[in-house]
Every structure is written in C-alpha cells, then in structure tokens.
C-alpha positions in Angstrom: -8.5 -13.5 11.6 -9.3 -14.4 16.0 -5.5 -12.2 16.5 -6.4 -9.6 14.4 -10.0 -9.2 16.2 -8.4 -9.6 19.8 -5.2 -6.7 18.8 -8.1 -4.3 17.6 -9.8 -4.6 20.5 -7.1 -3.8 23.3 -6.4 -1.0 20.6 -9.7 0.7 21.2 -9.6 0.0 24.7 -6.3 1.7 25.2 -7.8 4.5 22.7 -11.1 4.6 24.6 -9.1 6.0 28.2 -10.2 8.8 28.9 -6.5 10.2 29.4 -6.3 9.8 25.5 -8.2 12.8 25.0 -8.7 11.8 21.5 -9.8 14.4 18.8 -12.5 13.2 16.5 -11.1 14.3 12.9 -9.3 12.4 11.1 -7.8 9.9 11.3 -9.5 9.0 14.4 -9.3 5.3 15.8 -12.6 4.9 17.3 -14.0 5.3 13.9 -11.4 3.8 11.8 -11.2 0.3 13.8 -14.6 -0.5 13.5 -14.9 0.3 10.5 -12.0 -2.9 10.2 -14.2 -4.8 11.8 -17.4 -4.2 9.5 -15.3 -5.1 6.2 -13.5 -8.2 7.3 -16.5 -9.2 8.9 -18.4 -8.8 5.6 -15.4 -10.5 3.7 -14.6 -13.8 6.0 -18.8 -14.4 5.6 -18.3 -14.3 2.0 -15.8 -16.5 1.9 -16.8 -18.8 4.6 -17.5 -21.8 2.6 -14.3 -20.5 0.6 -12.1 -19.8 2.5 -9.2 -21.2 0.6 -10.0 -18.9 -2.1 -9.1 -15.8 0.2 -6.4 -17.6 1.6 -4.7 -17.5 -2.4 -5.4 -13.9 -2.5 -1.5 -12.6 -2.8 -3.5 -9.4 -1.4 -5.4 -10.4 1.2 -2.7 -12.6 2.6 -0.3 -9.2 2.4 -2.6 -7.4 3.8 -3.5 -9.6 6.9 0.0 -9.6 8.0 0.5 -6.3 7.4 -2.6 -5.6 9.5 -1.2 -7.9 12.3 2.0 -6.3 12.2 0.9 -2.7 12.7 -1.6 -4.0 15.3 1.1 -5.3 17.3 3.4 -2.0 16.8 0.5 0.3 17.8 -0.2 -2.0 21.5 4.1 -1.9 21.5 3.7 1.9 21.6 1.4 2.7 23.9 3.2 -0.7 26.1 6.3 1.7 26.5 4.9 5.0 26.4 3.3 4.8 29.7 1.7 8.4 30.4 3.3 9.8 28.0 1.4 8.7 25.3 -0.9 11.0 26.8 1.0 13.7 26.2 0.5 15.3 22.6 3.1 16.5 21.9 5.2 13.0 22.8 6.7 10.9 20.7 4.8 8.1 21.2 1.7 9.9 20.8 3.6 11.6 17.0 3.7 7.6 16.4 0.5 6.8 17.4 -1.0 9.4 15.0 1.6 8.3 12.4 0.3 4.4 13.0 -3.6 5.5 13.0 -3.0 7.1 9.4 -1.8 3.6 8.0 -4.7 2.6 9.4 -6.8 4.4 7.5 -4.7 4.0 4.4 -4.7 0.6 5.0 -8.7 0.8 5.1 -9.2 2.6 2.3 -7.3 0.3 0.2 -9.3 -2.6 1.4 -12.6 -0.9 0.9 -11.4 -0.1 -2.9 -10.6 -4.0 -3.5 -13.3 -5.7 -1.8 -16.6 -4.4 -2.8 -19.3 -5.7 -0.2 -17.0 -8.3 0.8 -16.1 -9.6 -2.5 -12.6 -9.3 -3.8 -12.6 -7.0 -6.9 -8.7 -6.0 -7.3 -8.1 -7.6 -10.9 -10.9 -5.3 -12.1 -9.5 -2.5 -10.6 -8.8 0.3 -13.2 -6.5 3.4 -12.7 -7.7 6.2 -13.5 -4.9 7.5 -15.5 -4.8 5.6 -19.1 -1.1 6.2 -18.7 0.0 5.1 -15.4 -2.9 2.0 -16.6 -0.6 0.7 -18.9 2.3 1.3 -17.6 0.6 -0.9 -14.2 -0.3 -3.8 -17.4 2.5 -3.7 -19.1 4.8 -4.5 -16.0 2.5 -6.4 -13.8 -0.4 -7.4 -15.4 -3.1 -8.5 -12.9 -1.4 -8.2 -10.2 -3.0 -6.4 -7.9 0.6 -5.7 -5.2 4.1 -6.2 -6.0 7.0 -5.8 -4.2 8.3 -2.5 -3.7 11.5 -3.1 -5.4 10.4 -4.7 -8.1 7.8 -1.9 -8.3 11.1 0.1 -7.8 12.7 -1.5 -10.6 10.5 -1.6 -13.4 9.9 2.3 -12.7 13.1 3.0 -12.6 13.2 1.8 -16.4 11.0 5.0 -17.1 12.0 7.3 -14.1 15.9 7.1 -13.4 15.6 6.8 -9.2 19.1 9.1 -8.6 20.0 8.2 -5.4 18.8 6.5 -2.3 17.5 9.6 -0.2 15.2 9.9 -3.8 14.2 6.4 -3.3 13.6 6.5 0.4 11.4 9.8 -0.6 9.5 7.8 -3.4 8.7 4.8 -1.4 7.1 6.8 1.9 5.4 8.6 -1.1 4.0 5.4 -3.0 3.8 2.7 0.0 0.9 4.5 1.7 0.1 1.1 4.1 3.4 1.1 4.9 3.9 -2.7 4.0 6.7 -2.7 1.7 4.4 -3.2 -1.3 2.9 -0.9 -4.1 -0.5 -1.8 -4.8 -2.6 -1.0 -7.9 -4.8 0.9 -5.2 -2.0 3.0 -4.1 -0.6 3.4 -7.3 -3.7 5.2 -8.4 -3.4 7.4 -5.5 0.7 8.5 -6.7 -0.8 9.0 -10.1 
C-alpha cells in the first residue's frame, strides 16, 4: 500500500500545479484521489489484524495491481508530457483525462464492493434478474473474472462476430481497464 500512497501523492502534486488549470468537474482527480485514500484506509483499518483475509480476496488483489499500474501510467504520462500536459488539446492531456475516468470508475467499483471498508462482493446483486442468472450460472459467487473467460461465456448466448466487436465490447464493459470484468461492471453494462 505504501507504493500506492506515494504514487497518489505524486499525482496530486502534479495535478496541483497551477499551469494544469484543472476544471473542477467530473472526473476531477483532486476529488477522486482523496476519496481513494479514505476508502483504502477504511479497508486497511478494518482488515488490519486480519490482513491475510484481504490478501486472499481475488478482487482486491486484481484491483490493487491495476491501481498500481494506473498510477504508474499516470506518472509516466506527466513525465513524458513535459509542458505539453498543460495544453488541453495535447494527446498527453487527453490521456490524462482518460486516466482520470479510469480512476473514477475504479473508485466507484471499489465503493460498491467494499461497504464501510468491509468486502461485500459475494453479496453484490445484479439489478436485472436475467443478468444475475447469467453471472451465477457461469461464475457462481466470483466477483471478478478475466475478460477472455467472460467473453467465452458471453459468446455462448451472444455471438461475437469479429475482433472489432470484441474490442468494442471490452472497451464498453471493462470500465476499470484491468482486462477483467467485475460483477459491478457487468451490472453497469446490463
């Protein structure tokens, strides 16, 4: 977790540079990152004396690895961009905005699966019954599955005709950009 805290601190410092001129509208990194600190701190505090339980939650393991990767990519974006990051029309700035959206989606997902710091993933219920039936039949009580496994199961009921369709579908469903589909993402999709 220390690595994540340090990376997030660094991103906040980049975002606070006056030349960044960030607009206070969603997804606003200077709101998102403090919320991340808070919920991650809640989770760590709850599992403090039972950290092994947290380490055994597949969703959390995948989530943390993805968050580290996202933080690393965001820092690299700032490093490589130089002064171009200040130009709202630059590709670097557009990538930063895209990353901001991924952070927002990750935060929303984390909040939906950890209520008051407690993992509730197995109790998460999909809104639509048909979607819930599909998930339970194919993935039982799992909270997250690799994209390829999800695609294979979905292909049994909805034929994916081309690689472009597959890519478009993944970009639509995989909101957190981690090459997995969570029960939360599937609920949003359906």
